[in-house]
N, CA, C, O and the ligand as a Tripos MOL2 file, in Angstrom:
@<TRIPOS>MOLECULE
protein
  309   307    78     0     0
PROTEIN
NO_CHARGES

@<TRIPOS>ATOM
      1 N          10.8040   97.4020  -89.1330 N.3       1 MET1
      2 CA         10.4520   96.0380  -88.7150 C.3       1 MET1
      3 C           9.5630   95.4010  -89.7750 C.2       1 MET1
      4 O           8.7900   96.0850  -90.4450 O.2       1 MET1
      5 N           9.6800   94.0860  -89.9180 N.am      2 ALA2
      6 CA          8.8770   93.3700  -90.9050 C.3       2 ALA2
      7 C           7.3990   93.3590  -90.5080 C.2       2 ALA2
      8 O           7.0360   93.6050  -89.3580 O.2       2 ALA2
      9 N           6.5790   93.0710  -91.4890 N.am      3 GLU3
     10 CA          5.1490   92.9690  -91.1950 C.3       3 GLU3
     11 C           4.8890   91.8500  -90.1950 C.2       3 GLU3
     12 O           5.6470   90.8840  -90.1050 O.2       3 GLU3
     13 N           3.8260   92.0000  -89.4660 N.am      4 ILE4
     14 CA          3.4060   90.9590  -88.5330 C.3       4 ILE4
     15 C           2.0550   90.4150  -88.9880 C.2       4 ILE4
     16 O           1.3380   91.0650  -89.7490 O.2       4 ILE4
     17 N           1.7140   89.2120  -88.5120 N.am      5 THR5
     18 CA          0.3610   88.6940  -88.7000 C.3       5 THR5
     19 C          -0.3440   88.8230  -87.3590 C.2       5 THR5
     20 O           0.0860   88.2550  -86.3550 O.2       5 THR5
     21 N          -1.4190   89.5680  -87.3620 N.am      6 CYS6
     22 CA         -2.1130   89.8850  -86.1150 C.3       6 CYS6
     23 C          -2.7990   88.6510  -85.5350 C.2       6 CYS6
     24 O          -3.5180   87.9360  -86.2330 O.2       6 CYS6
     25 N          -2.5630   88.4180  -84.2460 N.am      7 ALA7
     26 CA         -3.1490   87.2490  -83.5850 C.3       7 ALA7
     27 C          -4.6550   87.4020  -83.4030 C.2       7 ALA7
     28 O          -5.3620   86.4100  -83.2270 O.2       7 ALA7
     29 N          -5.1460   88.6300  -83.4450 N.am      8 ARG8
     30 CA         -6.5760   88.8550  -83.1950 C.3       8 ARG8
     31 C          -7.3800   88.8040  -84.4880 C.2       8 ARG8
     32 O          -8.3740   88.0820  -84.5740 O.2       8 ARG8
     33 N          -6.9530   89.5720  -85.5010 N.am      9 CYS9
     34 CA         -7.7750   89.6700  -86.7200 C.3       9 CYS9
     35 C          -7.2030   88.8660  -87.8800 C.2       9 CYS9
     36 O          -7.8810   88.6620  -88.8870 O.2       9 CYS9
     37 N          -5.9570   88.4060  -87.7470 N.am     10 GLY10
     38 CA         -5.3600   87.5710  -88.7800 C.3      10 GLY10
     39 C          -4.8090   88.3290  -89.9710 C.2      10 GLY10
     40 O          -4.2700   87.7200  -90.8950 O.2      10 GLY10
     41 N          -4.9340   89.6500  -89.9660 N.am     11 ARG11
     42 CA         -4.4140   90.4440  -91.0790 C.3      11 ARG11
     43 C          -2.9140   90.6580  -90.9220 C.2      11 ARG11
     44 O          -2.3830   90.6630  -89.8110 O.2      11 ARG11
     45 N          -2.2430   90.8340  -92.0560 N.am     12 ARG12
     46 CA         -0.8410   91.2350  -92.0070 C.3      12 ARG12
     47 C          -0.7980   92.7660  -91.9830 C.2      12 ARG12
     48 O          -1.5580   93.4400  -92.6790 O.2      12 ARG12
     49 N           0.1070   93.2860  -91.1670 N.am     13 ALA13
     50 CA          0.1590   94.7370  -91.0080 C.3      13 ALA13
     51 C           1.5250   95.1600  -90.5080 C.2      13 ALA13
     52 O           2.2830   94.3620  -89.9570 O.2      13 ALA13
     53 N           1.8220   96.4440  -90.7130 N.am     14 GLU14
     54 CA          3.0040   97.0200  -90.0880 C.3      14 GLU14
     55 C           2.7790   97.0160  -88.5810 C.2      14 GLU14
     56 O           1.6870   97.3460  -88.1200 O.2      14 GLU14
     57 N           3.7890   96.6490  -87.8150 N.am     15 PRO15
     58 CA          3.6020   96.6510  -86.3500 C.3      15 PRO15
     59 C           3.5380   98.0690  -85.7960 C.2      15 PRO15
     60 O           3.8500   99.0410  -86.4850 O.2      15 PRO15
     61 N           3.1310   98.1630  -84.5540 N.am     16 LEU16
     62 CA          3.1830   99.4320  -83.8310 C.3      16 LEU16
     63 C           4.6200   99.9470  -83.8440 C.2      16 LEU16
     64 O           5.5670   99.1610  -83.8380 O.2      16 LEU16
     65 N           4.7740  101.2550  -83.8600 N.am     17 ASP17
     66 CA          6.1030  101.8580  -83.9180 C.3      17 ASP17
     67 C           6.9650  101.4910  -82.7150 C.2      17 ASP17
     68 O           8.1800  101.3370  -82.8300 O.2      17 ASP17
     69 N           6.3240  101.3560  -81.5700 N.am     18 SER18
     70 CA          7.0630  101.0010  -80.3580 C.3      18 SER18
     71 C           6.1600  100.1510  -79.4730 C.2      18 SER18
     72 O           4.9370  100.1990  -79.6060 O.2      18 SER18
     73 N           6.7600   99.3650  -78.5630 N.am     19 PRO19
     74 CA          5.9330   98.5480  -77.6740 C.3      19 PRO19
     75 C           4.9720   99.4370  -76.8890 C.2      19 PRO19
     76 O           5.3930  100.4360  -76.3060 O.2      19 PRO19
     77 N           3.6820   99.0830  -76.8670 N.am     20 PRO20
     78 CA          2.6840   99.9500  -76.2260 C.3      20 PRO20
     79 C           2.6310   99.7920  -74.7070 C.2      20 PRO20
     80 O           1.9310  100.5400  -74.0250 O.2      20 PRO20
     81 N           3.3660   98.8240  -74.1870 N.am     21 LEU21
     82 CA          3.4050   98.5920  -72.7440 C.3      21 LEU21
     83 C           4.8570   98.3860  -72.3480 C.2      21 LEU21
     84 O           5.6840   98.0160  -73.1830 O.2      21 LEU21
     85 N           5.1680   98.6190  -71.0960 N.am     22 VAL22
     86 CA          6.5300   98.3650  -70.6320 C.3      22 VAL22
     87 C           6.7460   96.8620  -70.4830 C.2      22 VAL22
     88 O           5.8080   96.1060  -70.2310 O.2      22 VAL22
     89 N           7.9930   96.4480  -70.6410 N.am     23 GLY23
     90 CA          8.3710   95.0730  -70.3650 C.3      23 GLY23
     91 C           7.9720   94.0840  -71.4450 C.2      23 GLY23
     92 O           7.6980   94.4560  -72.5860 O.2      23 GLY23
     93 N           7.9460   92.8160  -71.0580 N.am     24 ALA24
     94 CA          7.7160   91.7290  -72.0080 C.3      24 ALA24
     95 C           6.3460   91.8190  -72.6700 C.2      24 ALA24
     96 O           6.2040   91.4680  -73.8410 O.2      24 ALA24
     97 N           5.3340   92.2840  -71.9360 N.am     25 ARG25
     98 CA          3.9920   92.3870  -72.5220 C.3      25 ARG25
     99 C           3.9910   93.2990  -73.7410 C.2      25 ARG25
    100 O           3.3370   93.0190  -74.7460 O.2      25 ARG25
    101 N           4.7290   94.3830  -73.6330 N.am     26 GLY26
    102 CA          4.8080   95.3160  -74.7540 C.3      26 GLY26
    103 C           5.4000   94.6650  -75.9890 C.2      26 GLY26
    104 O           4.9500   94.9060  -77.1100 O.2      26 GLY26
    105 N           6.4190   93.8340  -75.7740 N.am     27 GLN27
    106 CA          7.0370   93.1240  -76.8940 C.3      27 GLN27
    107 C           6.0400   92.1710  -77.5490 C.2      27 GLN27
    108 O           5.9300   92.1080  -78.7730 O.2      27 GLN27
    109 N           5.3250   91.4400  -76.7170 N.am     28 VAL28
    110 CA          4.3490   90.4680  -77.2360 C.3      28 VAL28
    111 C           3.2960   91.1950  -78.0630 C.2      28 VAL28
    112 O           2.9640   90.7670  -79.1690 O.2      28 VAL28
    113 N           2.7740   92.2890  -77.5280 N.am     29 VAL29
    114 CA          1.7290   93.0300  -78.2370 C.3      29 VAL29
    115 C           2.2810   93.5790  -79.5500 C.2      29 VAL29
    116 O           1.6350   93.4770  -80.5930 O.2      29 VAL29
    117 N           3.4620   94.1540  -79.4920 N.am     30 GLN30
    118 CA          4.0280   94.7530  -80.7060 C.3      30 GLN30
    119 C           4.2470   93.6920  -81.7940 C.2      30 GLN30
    120 O           4.0610   93.9680  -82.9790 O.2      30 GLN30
    121 N           4.6370   92.4920  -81.3890 N.am     31 GLN31
    122 CA          4.9570   91.4490  -82.3630 C.3      31 GLN31
    123 C           3.7360   90.6790  -82.8410 C.2      31 GLN31
    124 O           3.7980   89.9940  -83.8620 O.2      31 GLN31
    125 N           2.6130   90.7830  -82.1080 N.am     32 GLN32
    126 CA          1.4820   89.9150  -82.4400 C.3      32 GLN32
    127 C           0.1800   90.6470  -82.7240 C.2      32 GLN32
    128 O          -0.7760   90.0400  -83.2070 O.2      32 GLN32
    129 N           0.1280   91.9370  -82.4340 N.am     33 ILE33
    130 CA         -1.1370   92.6650  -82.5670 C.3      33 ILE33
    131 C          -0.9740   93.8600  -83.5010 C.2      33 ILE33
    132 O          -0.0320   94.6400  -83.3580 O.2      33 ILE33
    133 N          -1.8950   94.0040  -84.4600 N.am     34 CYS34
    134 CA         -1.8090   95.1090  -85.4120 C.3      34 CYS34
    135 C          -2.2750   96.4120  -84.7400 C.2      34 CYS34
    136 O          -3.0110   96.3780  -83.7540 O.2      34 CYS34
    137 N          -1.8430   97.5500  -85.2800 N.am     35 PRO35
    138 CA         -2.2300   98.8360  -84.6700 C.3      35 PRO35
    139 C          -3.7340   99.0350  -84.5720 C.2      35 PRO35
    140 O          -4.2090   99.6240  -83.6000 O.2      35 PRO35
    141 N          -4.4930   98.5630  -85.5450 N.am     36 ALA36
    142 CA         -5.9540   98.7460  -85.5010 C.3      36 ALA36
    143 C          -6.5650   97.9980  -84.3220 C.2      36 ALA36
    144 O          -7.4230   98.5340  -83.6200 O.2      36 ALA36
    145 N          -6.1230   96.7610  -84.1040 N.am     37 CYS37
    146 CA         -6.6560   95.9820  -82.9800 C.3      37 CYS37
    147 C          -6.1900   96.5840  -81.6540 C.2      37 CYS37
    148 O          -6.9410   96.6060  -80.6790 O.2      37 CYS37
    149 N          -4.9660   97.0640  -81.6230 N.am     38 TRP38
    150 CA         -4.4980   97.6990  -80.3930 C.3      38 TRP38
    151 C          -5.3640   98.9100  -80.0640 C.2      38 TRP38
    152 O          -5.7280   99.1320  -78.9100 O.2      38 TRP38
    153 N          -5.6870   99.6860  -81.0870 N.am     39 GLN39
    154 CA         -6.5190  100.8670  -80.8740 C.3      39 GLN39
    155 C          -7.8990  100.4690  -80.3510 C.2      39 GLN39
    156 O          -8.4740  101.1520  -79.5030 O.2      39 GLN39
    157 N          -8.4260   99.3490  -80.8700 N.am     40 GLU40
    158 CA         -9.7180   98.8550  -80.3640 C.3      40 GLU40
    159 C          -9.6160   98.5300  -78.8780 C.2      40 GLU40
    160 O         -10.5170   98.8340  -78.0970 O.2      40 GLU40
    161 N          -8.4980   97.9060  -78.5040 N.am     41 TRP41
    162 CA         -8.3180   97.5770  -77.0940 C.3      41 TRP41
    163 C          -8.2240   98.8490  -76.2430 C.2      41 TRP41
    164 O          -8.8030   98.9190  -75.1590 O.2      41 TRP41
    165 N          -7.4930   99.8500  -76.7400 N.am     42 VAL42
    166 CA         -7.3470  101.0960  -75.9850 C.3      42 VAL42
    167 C          -8.7260  101.6900  -75.6990 C.2      42 VAL42
    168 O          -8.9970  102.1330  -74.5820 O.2      42 VAL42
    169 N          -9.5930  101.6980  -76.7100 N.am     43 GLU43
    170 CA        -10.9500  102.2180  -76.5180 C.3      43 GLU43
    171 C         -11.7330  101.3430  -75.5390 C.2      43 GLU43
    172 O         -12.4010  101.8370  -74.6320 O.2      43 GLU43
    173 N         -11.6290  100.0220  -75.7520 N.am     44 GLN44
    174 CA        -12.3520   99.0760  -74.9040 C.3      44 GLN44
    175 C         -11.8800   99.1710  -73.4530 C.2      44 GLN44
    176 O         -12.6840   99.1040  -72.5230 O.2      44 GLN44
    177 N         -10.5870   99.3260  -73.2750 N.am     45 SER45
    178 CA        -10.0500   99.3380  -71.9100 C.3      45 SER45
    179 C         -10.5610  100.5430  -71.1310 C.2      45 SER45
    180 O         -10.7560  100.4620  -69.9180 O.2      45 SER45
    181 N         -10.7770  101.6500  -71.8160 N.am     46 LYS46
    182 CA        -11.3400  102.8270  -71.1330 C.3      46 LYS46
    183 C         -12.7140  102.4940  -70.5680 C.2      46 LYS46
    184 O         -13.0360  102.8670  -69.4400 O.2      46 LYS46
    185 N         -13.5250  101.7870  -71.3590 N.am     47 ASN47
    186 CA        -14.8480  101.3900  -70.8850 C.3      47 ASN47
    187 C         -14.7400  100.4610  -69.6840 C.2      47 ASN47
    188 O         -15.4520  100.6140  -68.6920 O.2      47 ASN47
    189 N         -13.8290   99.4880  -69.7950 N.am     48 ILE48
    190 CA        -13.6740   98.5030  -68.7150 C.3      48 ILE48
    191 C         -13.2150   99.1980  -67.4370 C.2      48 ILE48
    192 O         -13.7410   98.9440  -66.3540 O.2      48 ILE48
    193 N         -12.2300  100.0760  -67.5780 N.am     49 ILE49
    194 CA        -11.6970  100.7860  -66.4090 C.3      49 ILE49
    195 C         -12.7910  101.6230  -65.7520 C.2      49 ILE49
    196 O         -12.9120  101.6480  -64.5280 O.2      49 ILE49
    197 N         -13.5780  102.2990  -66.5660 N.am     50 ASN50
    198 CA        -14.6670  103.1020  -66.0260 C.3      50 ASN50
    199 C         -15.7540  102.2300  -65.3980 C.2      50 ASN50
    200 O         -16.2340  102.4930  -64.2950 O.2      50 ASN50
    201 N         -16.1250  101.1830  -66.1390 N.am     51 HIS51
    202 CA        -17.2340  100.3420  -65.7110 C.3      51 HIS51
    203 C         -16.9380   99.6460  -64.3890 C.2      51 HIS51
    204 O         -17.7820   99.6120  -63.4930 O.2      51 HIS51
    205 N         -15.7360   99.0920  -64.2720 N.am     52 TYR52
    206 CA        -15.3960   98.3360  -63.0710 C.3      52 TYR52
    207 C         -14.6490   99.1730  -62.0490 C.2      52 TYR52
    208 O         -14.3270   98.6920  -60.9630 O.2      52 TYR52
    209 N         -14.3720  100.4300  -62.3940 N.am     53 GLY53
    210 CA        -13.6360  101.2800  -61.4740 C.3      53 GLY53
    211 C         -12.2560  100.7510  -61.1600 C.2      53 GLY53
    212 O         -11.7880  100.8330  -60.0240 O.2      53 GLY53
    213 N         -11.5990  100.1990  -62.1910 N.am     54 ILE54
    214 CA        -10.2720   99.6060  -61.9860 C.3      54 ILE54
    215 C          -9.2480  100.6990  -61.7040 C.2      54 ILE54
    216 O          -9.1840  101.7200  -62.3890 O.2      54 ILE54
    217 N          -8.4550  100.4460  -60.6750 N.am     55 GLU55
    218 CA         -7.3920  101.3580  -60.2940 C.3      55 GLU55
    219 C          -6.0890  100.8160  -60.8860 C.2      55 GLU55
    220 O          -5.4830   99.8940  -60.3410 O.2      55 GLU55
    221 N          -5.6630  101.4120  -62.0260 N.am     56 VAL56
    222 CA         -4.5250  100.8230  -62.7300 C.3      56 VAL56
    223 C          -3.2080  100.9930  -61.9770 C.2      56 VAL56
    224 O          -2.2260  100.3190  -62.2900 O.2      56 VAL56
    225 N          -3.1780  101.8750  -61.0010 N.am     57 ALA57
    226 CA         -1.9670  102.0210  -60.1930 C.3      57 ALA57
    227 C          -1.8160  100.8650  -59.2010 C.2      57 ALA57
    228 O          -0.7350  100.6450  -58.6560 O.2      57 ALA57
    229 N          -2.9070  100.1290  -58.9730 N.am     58 ASP58
    230 CA         -2.8780   98.9790  -58.0660 C.3      58 ASP58
    231 C          -2.4020   97.7480  -58.8460 C.2      58 ASP58
    232 O          -3.0620   97.3340  -59.7980 O.2      58 ASP58
    233 N          -1.2680   97.1620  -58.4570 N.am     59 PRO59
    234 CA         -0.7080   96.0380  -59.2320 C.3      59 PRO59
    235 C          -1.6850   94.8810  -59.4170 C.2      59 PRO59
    236 O          -1.7360   94.2710  -60.4840 O.2      59 PRO59
    237 N          -2.4550   94.5820  -58.3810 N.am     60 ARG60
    238 CA         -3.3640   93.4410  -58.4750 C.3      60 ARG60
    239 C          -4.4880   93.7200  -59.4870 C.2      60 ARG60
    240 O          -4.8610   92.8550  -60.2790 O.2      60 ARG60
    241 N          -5.0090   94.9370  -59.4380 N.am     61 GLN61
    242 CA         -6.0740   95.2880  -60.3830 C.3      61 GLN61
    243 C          -5.5300   95.4180  -61.7990 C.2      61 GLN61
    244 O          -6.2170   95.1290  -62.7790 O.2      61 GLN61
    245 N          -4.2710   95.8620  -61.8830 N.am     62 ARG62
    246 CA         -3.6600   95.9580  -63.2010 C.3      62 ARG62
    247 C          -3.4940   94.5640  -63.8030 C.2      62 ARG62
    248 O          -3.6670   94.3810  -65.0080 O.2      62 ARG62
    249 N          -3.1620   93.5890  -62.9720 N.am     63 GLN63
    250 CA         -3.0460   92.2000  -63.4510 C.3      63 GLN63
    251 C          -4.3810   91.7270  -64.0180 C.2      63 GLN63
    252 O          -4.4260   91.0470  -65.0430 O.2      63 GLN63
    253 N          -5.4540   92.0900  -63.3500 N.am     64 GLN64
    254 CA         -6.7770   91.6880  -63.8370 C.3      64 GLN64
    255 C          -7.0590   92.3080  -65.2020 C.2      64 GLN64
    256 O          -7.6250   91.6670  -66.0880 O.2      64 GLN64
    257 N          -6.6570   93.5530  -65.3520 N.am     65 LEU65
    258 CA         -6.8620   94.2210  -66.6350 C.3      65 LEU65
    259 C          -6.0290   93.5450  -67.7320 C.2      65 LEU65
    260 O          -6.4840   93.4030  -68.8670 O.2      65 LEU65
    261 N          -4.8080   93.1330  -67.3800 N.am     66 TYR66
    262 CA         -3.9590   92.4290  -68.3480 C.3      66 TYR66
    263 C          -4.6000   91.1220  -68.7800 C.2      66 TYR66
    264 O          -4.5100   90.7290  -69.9430 O.2      66 TYR66
    265 N          -5.2440   90.4520  -67.8370 N.am     67 ALA67
    266 CA         -5.9030   89.1860  -68.1740 C.3      67 ALA67
    267 C          -7.0330   89.4230  -69.1720 C.2      67 ALA67
    268 O          -7.2030   88.6600  -70.1230 O.2      67 ALA67
    269 N          -7.7970   90.4770  -68.9480 N.am     68 VAL68
    270 CA         -8.8800   90.8180  -69.8780 C.3      68 VAL68
    271 C          -8.2900   91.2040  -71.2280 C.2      68 VAL68
    272 O          -8.8270   90.8490  -72.2770 O.2      68 VAL68
    273 N          -7.1950   91.9260  -71.1890 N.am     69 MET69
    274 CA         -6.5190   92.3440  -72.4190 C.3      69 MET69
    275 C          -6.0770   91.1360  -73.2330 C.2      69 MET69
    276 O          -6.2990   91.0800  -74.4420 O.2      69 MET69
    277 N          -5.4500   90.1680  -72.5670 N.am     70 ALA70
    278 CA         -4.9560   88.9790  -73.2620 C.3      70 ALA70
    279 C          -6.1040   88.2430  -73.9440 C.2      70 ALA70
    280 O          -5.9680   87.7550  -75.0660 O.2      70 ALA70
    281 N          -7.2340   88.1710  -73.2470 N.am     71 GLU71
    282 CA         -8.3890   87.4990  -73.8140 C.3      71 GLU71
    283 C          -8.9280   88.2850  -75.0190 C.2      71 GLU71
    284 O          -9.2320   87.7130  -76.0660 O.2      71 GLU71
    285 N          -9.0370   89.6120  -74.8440 N.am     72 PHE72
    286 CA         -9.5420   90.4630  -75.9060 C.3      72 PHE72
    287 C          -8.6850   90.3670  -77.1700 C.2      72 PHE72
    288 O          -9.2020   90.3460  -78.2870 O.2      72 PHE72
    289 N          -7.3760   90.3100  -76.9730 N.am     73 LEU73
    290 CA         -6.4480   90.3470  -78.1020 C.3      73 LEU73
    291 C          -6.0600   88.9560  -78.6090 C.2      73 LEU73
    292 O          -5.3220   88.8340  -79.5870 O.2      73 LEU73
    293 N          -6.5560   87.9160  -77.9470 N.am     74 SER74
    294 CA         -6.2110   86.5300  -78.3250 C.3      74 SER74
    295 C          -4.7130   86.2730  -78.2530 C.2      74 SER74
    296 O          -4.1370   85.6560  -79.1500 O.2      74 SER74
    297 N          -4.0900   86.7450  -77.1890 N.am     75 ILE75
    298 CA         -2.6750   86.4740  -76.9880 C.3      75 ILE75
    299 C          -2.4780   85.9480  -75.5770 C.2      75 ILE75
    300 O          -3.3580   86.0500  -74.7230 O.2      75 ILE75
    301 N          -1.2870   85.3780  -75.3570 N.am     76 LYS76
    302 CA         -0.9230   84.9300  -74.0140 C.3      76 LYS76
    303 C           0.2960   85.7120  -73.5510 C.2      76 LYS76
    304 O           1.2360   85.9410  -74.3120 O.2      76 LYS76
    305 N           0.2590   86.1070  -72.3110 N.am     77 PHE77
    306 CA          1.4280   86.7700  -71.7390 C.3      77 PHE77
    307 C           2.2550   85.7710  -70.9590 C.2      77 PHE77
    308 O           3.2880   86.1310  -70.3950 O.2      77 PHE77
    309 ZN         -5.4780   92.9980  -85.8450 Zn       78 ZN78
@<TRIPOS>BOND
     1     1     2 1
     2     2     3 1
     3     3     4 2
     4     3     5 am
     5     5     6 1
     6     6     7 1
     7     7     8 2
     8     7     9 am
     9     9    10 1
    10    10    11 1
    11    11    12 2
    12    11    13 am
    13    13    14 1
    14    14    15 1
    15    15    16 2
    16    15    17 am
    17    17    18 1
    18    18    19 1
    19    19    20 2
    20    19    21 am
    21    21    22 1
    22    22    23 1
    23    23    24 2
    24    23    25 am
    25    25    26 1
    26    26    27 1
    27    27    28 2
    28    27    29 am
    29    29    30 1
    30    30    31 1
    31    31    32 2
    32    31    33 am
    33    33    34 1
    34    34    35 1
    35    35    36 2
    36    35    37 am
    37    37    38 1
    38    38    39 1
    39    39    40 2
    40    39    41 am
    41    41    42 1
    42    42    43 1
    43    43    44 2
    44    43    45 am
    45    45    46 1
    46    46    47 1
    47    47    48 2
    48    47    49 am
    49    49    50 1
    50    50    51 1
    51    51    52 2
    52    51    53 am
    53    53    54 1
    54    54    55 1
    55    55    56 2
    56    55    57 am
    57    57    58 1
    58    58    59 1
    59    59    60 2
    60    59    61 am
    61    61    62 1
    62    62    63 1
    63    63    64 2
    64    63    65 am
    65    65    66 1
    66    66    67 1
    67    67    68 2
    68    67    69 am
    69    69    70 1
    70    70    71 1
    71    71    72 2
    72    71    73 am
    73    73    74 1
    74    74    75 1
    75    75    76 2
    76    75    77 am
    77    77    78 1
    78    78    79 1
    79    79    80 2
    80    79    81 am
    81    81    82 1
    82    82    83 1
    83    83    84 2
    84    83    85 am
    85    85    86 1
    86    86    87 1
    87    87    88 2
    88    87    89 am
    89    89    90 1
    90    90    91 1
    91    91    92 2
    92    91    93 am
    93    93    94 1
    94    94    95 1
    95    95    96 2
    96    95    97 am
    97    97    98 1
    98    98    99 1
    99    99   100 2
   100    99   101 am
   101   101   102 1
   102   102   103 1
   103   103   104 2
   104   103   105 am
   105   105   106 1
   106   106   107 1
   107   107   108 2
   108   107   109 am
   109   109   110 1
   110   110   111 1
   111   111   112 2
   112   111   113 am
   113   113   114 1
   114   114   115 1
   115   115   116 2
   116   115   117 am
   117   117   118 1
   118   118   119 1
   119   119   120 2
   120   119   121 am
   121   121   122 1
   122   122   123 1
   123   123   124 2
   124   123   125 am
   125   125   126 1
   126   126   127 1
   127   127   128 2
   128   127   129 am
   129   129   130 1
   130   130   131 1
   131   131   132 2
   132   131   133 am
   133   133   134 1
   134   134   135 1
   135   135   136 2
   136   135   137 am
   137   137   138 1
   138   138   139 1
   139   139   140 2
   140   139   141 am
   141   141   142 1
   142   142   143 1
   143   143   144 2
   144   143   145 am
   145   145   146 1
   146   146   147 1
   147   147   148 2
   148   147   149 am
   149   149   150 1
   150   150   151 1
   151   151   152 2
   152   151   153 am
   153   153   154 1
   154   154   155 1
   155   155   156 2
   156   155   157 am
   157   157   158 1
   158   158   159 1
   159   159   160 2
   160   159   161 am
   161   161   162 1
   162   162   163 1
   163   163   164 2
   164   163   165 am
   165   165   166 1
   166   166   167 1
   167   167   168 2
   168   167   169 am
   169   169   170 1
   170   170   171 1
   171   171   172 2
   172   171   173 am
   173   173   174 1
   174   174   175 1
   175   175   176 2
   176   175   177 am
   177   177   178 1
   178   178   179 1
   179   179   180 2
   180   179   181 am
   181   181   182 1
   182   182   183 1
   183   183   184 2
   184   183   185 am
   185   185   186 1
   186   186   187 1
   187   187   188 2
   188   187   189 am
   189   189   190 1
   190   190   191 1
   191   191   192 2
   192   191   193 am
   193   193   194 1
   194   194   195 1
   195   195   196 2
   196   195   197 am
   197   197   198 1
   198   198   199 1
   199   199   200 2
   200   199   201 am
   201   201   202 1
   202   202   203 1
   203   203   204 2
   204   203   205 am
   205   205   206 1
   206   206   207 1
   207   207   208 2
   208   207   209 am
   209   209   210 1
   210   210   211 1
   211   211   212 2
   212   211   213 am
   213   213   214 1
   214   214   215 1
   215   215   216 2
   216   215   217 am
   217   217   218 1
   218   218   219 1
   219   219   220 2
   220   219   221 am
   221   221   222 1
   222   222   223 1
   223   223   224 2
   224   223   225 am
   225   225   226 1
   226   226   227 1
   227   227   228 2
   228   227   229 am
   229   229   230 1
   230   230   231 1
   231   231   232 2
   232   231   233 am
   233   233   234 1
   234   234   235 1
   235   235   236 2
   236   235   237 am
   237   237   238 1
   238   238   239 1
   239   239   240 2
   240   239   241 am
   241   241   242 1
   242   242   243 1
   243   243   244 2
   244   243   245 am
   245   245   246 1
   246   246   247 1
   247   247   248 2
   248   247   249 am
   249   249   250 1
   250   250   251 1
   251   251   252 2
   252   251   253 am
   253   253   254 1
   254   254   255 1
   255   255   256 2
   256   255   257 am
   257   257   258 1
   258   258   259 1
   259   259   260 2
   260   259   261 am
   261   261   262 1
   262   262   263 1
   263   263   264 2
   264   263   265 am
   265   265   266 1
   266   266   267 1
   267   267   268 2
   268   267   269 am
   269   269   270 1
   270   270   271 1
   271   271   272 2
   272   271   273 am
   273   273   274 1
   274   274   275 1
   275   275   276 2
   276   275   277 am
   277   277   278 1
   278   278   279 1
   279   279   280 2
   280   279   281 am
   281   281   282 1
   282   282   283 1
   283   283   284 2
   284   283   285 am
   285   285   286 1
   286   286   287 1
   287   287   288 2
   288   287   289 am
   289   289   290 1
   290   290   291 1
   291   291   292 2
   292   291   293 am
   293   293   294 1
   294   294   295 1
   295   295   296 2
   296   295   297 am
   297   297   298 1
   298   298   299 1
   299   299   300 2
   300   299   301 am
   301   301   302 1
   302   302   303 1
   303   303   304 2
   304   303   305 am
   305   305   306 1
   306   306   307 1
   307   307   308 2
@<TRIPOS>SUBSTRUCTURE
     1 MET1         2 RESIDUE 1 A MET
     2 ALA2         6 RESIDUE 1 A ALA
     3 GLU3        10 RESIDUE 1 A GLU
     4 ILE4        14 RESIDUE 1 A ILE
     5 THR5        18 RESIDUE 1 A THR
     6 CYS6        22 RESIDUE 1 A CYS
     7 ALA7        26 RESIDUE 1 A ALA
     8 ARG8        30 RESIDUE 1 A ARG
     9 CYS9        34 RESIDUE 1 A CYS
    10 GLY10       38 RESIDUE 1 A GLY
    11 ARG11       42 RESIDUE 1 A ARG
    12 ARG12       46 RESIDUE 1 A ARG
    13 ALA13       50 RESIDUE 1 A ALA
    14 GLU14       54 RESIDUE 1 A GLU
    15 PRO15       58 RESIDUE 1 A PRO
    16 LEU16       62 RESIDUE 1 A LEU
    17 ASP17       66 RESIDUE 1 A ASP
    18 SER18       70 RESIDUE 1 A SER
    19 PRO19       74 RESIDUE 1 A PRO
    20 PRO20       78 RESIDUE 1 A PRO
    21 LEU21       82 RESIDUE 1 A LEU
    22 VAL22       86 RESIDUE 1 A VAL
    23 GLY23       90 RESIDUE 1 A GLY
    24 ALA24       94 RESIDUE 1 A ALA
    25 ARG25       98 RESIDUE 1 A ARG
    26 GLY26      102 RESIDUE 1 A GLY
    27 GLN27      106 RESIDUE 1 A GLN
    28 VAL28      110 RESIDUE 1 A VAL
    29 VAL29      114 RESIDUE 1 A VAL
    30 GLN30      118 RESIDUE 1 A GLN
    31 GLN31      122 RESIDUE 1 A GLN
    32 GLN32      126 RESIDUE 1 A GLN
    33 ILE33      130 RESIDUE 1 A ILE
    34 CYS34      134 RESIDUE 1 A CYS
    35 PRO35      138 RESIDUE 1 A PRO
    36 ALA36      142 RESIDUE 1 A ALA
    37 CYS37      146 RESIDUE 1 A CYS
    38 TRP38      150 RESIDUE 1 A TRP
    39 GLN39      154 RESIDUE 1 A GLN
    40 GLU40      158 RESIDUE 1 A GLU
    41 TRP41      162 RESIDUE 1 A TRP
    42 VAL42      166 RESIDUE 1 A VAL
    43 GLU43      170 RESIDUE 1 A GLU
    44 GLN44      174 RESIDUE 1 A GLN
    45 SER45      178 RESIDUE 1 A SER
    46 LYS46      182 RESIDUE 1 A LYS
    47 ASN47      186 RESIDUE 1 A ASN
    48 ILE48      190 RESIDUE 1 A ILE
    49 ILE49      194 RESIDUE 1 A ILE
    50 ASN50      198 RESIDUE 1 A ASN
    51 HIS51      202 RESIDUE 1 A HIS
    52 TYR52      206 RESIDUE 1 A TYR
    53 GLY53      210 RESIDUE 1 A GLY
    54 ILE54      214 RESIDUE 1 A ILE
    55 GLU55      218 RESIDUE 1 A GLU
    56 VAL56      222 RESIDUE 1 A VAL
    57 ALA57      226 RESIDUE 1 A ALA
    58 ASP58      230 RESIDUE 1 A ASP
    59 PRO59      234 RESIDUE 1 A PRO
    60 ARG60      238 RESIDUE 1 A ARG
    61 GLN61      242 RESIDUE 1 A GLN
    62 ARG62      246 RESIDUE 1 A ARG
    63 GLN63      250 RESIDUE 1 A GLN
    64 GLN64      254 RESIDUE 1 A GLN
    65 LEU65      258 RESIDUE 1 A LEU
    66 TYR66      262 RESIDUE 1 A TYR
    67 ALA67      266 RESIDUE 1 A ALA
    68 VAL68      270 RESIDUE 1 A VAL
    69 MET69      274 RESIDUE 1 A MET
    70 ALA70      278 RESIDUE 1 A ALA
    71 GLU71      282 RESIDUE 1 A GLU
    72 PHE72      286 RESIDUE 1 A PHE
    73 LEU73      290 RESIDUE 1 A LEU
    74 SER74      294 RESIDUE 1 A SER
    75 ILE75      298 RESIDUE 1 A ILE
    76 LYS76      302 RESIDUE 1 A LYS
    77 PHE77      306 RESIDUE 1 A PHE
    78 ZN78       309 GROUP 0 **** ****
């Protein structure tokens, strides 16, 4: 795949090898977010999940996490 320009840090980079999430969100992230920024989100999300006690198996709480993710990564789903 061609290089992408990261929506968060503005750097050009090789995209993630595969979409990091299922469905359309994964496509958006793969096409707009560089691996380094994605890794930052993965680390950050662990803190958020722990801090707020988010239950990712709960669809409603997962939606809330996606909203925080979109803000963190400067993308829209
Ligand atoms: Zn980036």
